[in-house]
C-alpha positions in Angstrom: 174.3 35.5 42.6 177.1 33.1 41.6 180.4 34.2 39.9 179.3 32.4 36.7 175.9 34.2 36.7 177.7 37.6 37.2 180.1 36.9 34.4 177.2 35.9 32.2 175.4 39.2 32.9 178.6 41.1 32.2 179.1 39.4 28.8 175.4 40.0 28.0 175.7 43.7 28.7 179.0 43.9 26.7 177.4 42.1 23.8 174.4 44.4 23.8 176.7 47.5 23.8 178.6 46.1 20.9 175.5 45.3 18.9 173.9 48.7 19.7 177.0 50.6 18.5 177.6 48.6 15.4 174.0 48.6 14.3 173.6 52.3 15.0 176.8 53.0 13.0 175.5 50.8 10.1 172.3 52.8 10.0 174.0 56.2 10.3 176.5 55.5 7.5 173.9 54.0 5.2 175.2 50.4 5.3 171.7 49.5 6.2 169.1 51.3 4.1 165.9 53.0 5.4 163.0 50.5 5.2 165.4 47.5 5.1 164.2 44.6 7.2 166.6 43.5 10.0 167.2 39.7 10.2 168.3 38.7 13.7 170.3 35.7 12.6 172.3 37.8 10.1 173.1 40.4 12.7 174.2 37.7 15.2 176.7 36.4 12.7 177.8 39.9 11.6 178.3 41.3 15.0 179.4 38.0 16.7 177.1 38.4 19.6 174.2 36.5 21.0 170.6 36.7 19.7 169.6 38.1 23.0 172.1 41.0 22.6 170.8 41.7 19.1 167.2 41.8 20.3 168.2 44.1 23.2 170.0 46.3 20.7 167.0 46.5 18.4 164.8 47.4 21.3 167.1 50.2 22.3 167.3 51.6 18.8 163.5 51.4 18.5 163.3 53.6 21.6 165.7 56.0 19.9 163.6 56.2 16.8 166.1 54.6 14.4 164.3 51.3 14.0 160.6 50.4 14.0 158.8 47.2 14.6 156.2 46.0 12.1 153.4 43.7 13.3 154.2 40.1 12.2 157.1 41.3 10.0 159.9 42.0 12.5 162.0 45.1 12.7 163.2 47.5 10.0 165.2 50.7 9.7 162.9 53.6 10.1 162.6 55.9 7.1 162.5 59.6 8.1 161.4 61.9 5.3 162.8 65.3 4.6 159.6 66.9 5.9 159.8 64.9 9.2 163.5 65.8 9.5 162.6 69.5 9.1 160.0 69.3 11.8 162.5 67.6 14.1 165.1 70.3 13.4 162.5 73.0 14.0 161.8 71.6 17.5 165.5 71.2 18.1 166.2 74.8 17.1 164.1 76.0 20.1 165.7 73.6 22.5 169.3 74.1 21.3 168.7 77.9 21.4 167.7 77.5 25.1 170.8 75.4 25.7 173.1 78.0 24.1 171.5 80.8 26.1 171.8 78.9 29.4 175.4 78.0 28.6 176.3 81.6 28.0 174.6 82.6 31.3 176.6 79.9 33.2 179.9 80.0 31.5 183.1 79.8 33.6 186.7 80.4 32.6 187.5 76.6 32.4 184.3 76.1 30.3 185.3 78.9 28.0 188.7 77.3 27.5 187.1 74.0 26.6 184.9 75.6 24.0 187.9 77.6 22.6 189.8 74.3 22.2 186.9 72.8 20.4 186.8 75.8 18.1 190.5 75.3 17.3 190.0 71.5 16.7 187.0 72.1 14.5 188.9 74.6 12.4 191.9 72.3 12.1 189.6 69.3 11.0 188.0 71.4 8.2 191.4 72.8 7.1 192.8 69.3 6.9 189.7 67.8 5.2 189.0 65.4 8.0 185.3 65.4 7.6 184.6 62.4 9.9 186.6 64.0 12.6 184.8 67.3 12.1 181.5 65.5 12.5 182.6 63.8 15.7 183.9 67.0 17.2 180.7 68.8 16.2 178.6 66.4 18.2 181.1 66.6 21.1 180.9 70.3 21.2 177.1 70.3 21.3 177.3 67.8 24.2 179.7 70.1 26.1 177.3 73.0 25.6 174.5 70.9 27.1 176.7 70.0 30.0 177.6 73.7 30.7 173.9 74.7 30.3 172.8 72.2 33.0 169.4 72.0 31.5 168.8 68.2 31.7 165.3 68.2 30.4 166.2 70.0 27.2 169.3 67.9 26.8 167.3 64.7 27.1 164.7 65.9 24.5 167.4 66.9 22.1 169.1 63.5 22.4 165.8 61.8 21.5 165.2 64.1 18.5 168.8 63.8 17.2 168.6 60.0 17.2 165.8 60.1 14.7 167.6 62.2 12.1 171.2 61.1 12.8 171.5 59.6 9.3 170.4 62.9 7.6 172.9 64.8 9.7 175.8 62.4 8.9 175.2 62.6 5.2 174.9 66.4 5.4 178.2 66.6 7.3 180.0 64.9 4.4 178.5 67.1 1.6 181.2 69.1 -0.2 181.4 72.7 1.1 179.0 72.1 4.0 181.7 71.8 6.8 183.1 75.2 5.8 179.7 76.8 6.2 179.0 74.8 9.4 182.4 75.8 10.9 181.6 79.5 10.7 178.3 79.0 12.4 179.8 77.0 15.2 182.6 79.6 15.7 179.8 82.2 16.1 178.1 80.1 18.7 181.3 79.6 20.7 182.1 83.4 20.5 178.7 84.3 21.9 178.7 81.7 24.6 182.3 82.5 25.7 181.3 86.2 25.7 178.5 85.4 28.2 175.9 86.8 25.9 172.7 84.6 26.2 170.7 86.6 23.5 173.5 86.4 20.9 174.2 82.8 21.8 170.6 81.8 21.3 170.4 83.6 18.0 173.7 82.1 16.7 172.4 78.6 17.5 169.0 79.3 15.9 170.8 80.7 12.8 172.9 77.5 12.6 169.8 75.2 12.8 168.1 77.3 10.1 171.1 76.8 8.0 170.9 73.0 8.5 167.3 73.0 7.6 168.0 74.9 4.4 170.9 72.6 3.5 168.6 69.6 3.6 167.3 70.9 0.3 163.8 70.6 -1.2 161.7 67.6 -0.7 162.0 64.8 -3.2 
């Protein structure tokens, strides 16, 4: 492979990564509405990447469940109903409970310190009203729990489920009063995992997901 070919592949990979991140963010934050058709030429101009990068990004987000392809009509943002979101969260509750239990059984002193730091950062973000930071830290903490648990199959399934309802979760995280409720639930999870109590950790995680389901509200 020549140097120019190698550079071209690198630029293509970088362009795809940019397109994936920006398109995912636009969907999560509601800049692109559920059911809205995605026009490749518009995305090329908006993201300043190649058409190939846009197509690759759409393919990746189709695999994640954020976008769907309609025969002879191109791609559009997938619309996930409240009922579908609840079903996904019910599945996630079982898997996340397993993760919490495994993490509690495998916890080490350095891991415990990491989780305590996240608890402190989450508390500070809520106290300061930094809701976007709280949402980001929330996702990071769950990722750390999966890392500690070492249950790769469950972690992979959770990632696939989360991608489909990420917009619901983002909107919920910004709802007035919700971060305060969520914070208490996450602190309970951290306490149980750090204490090395798998049963309490699993129950705390299940209670948290039940709370998320309830917070979605009644179906429209």
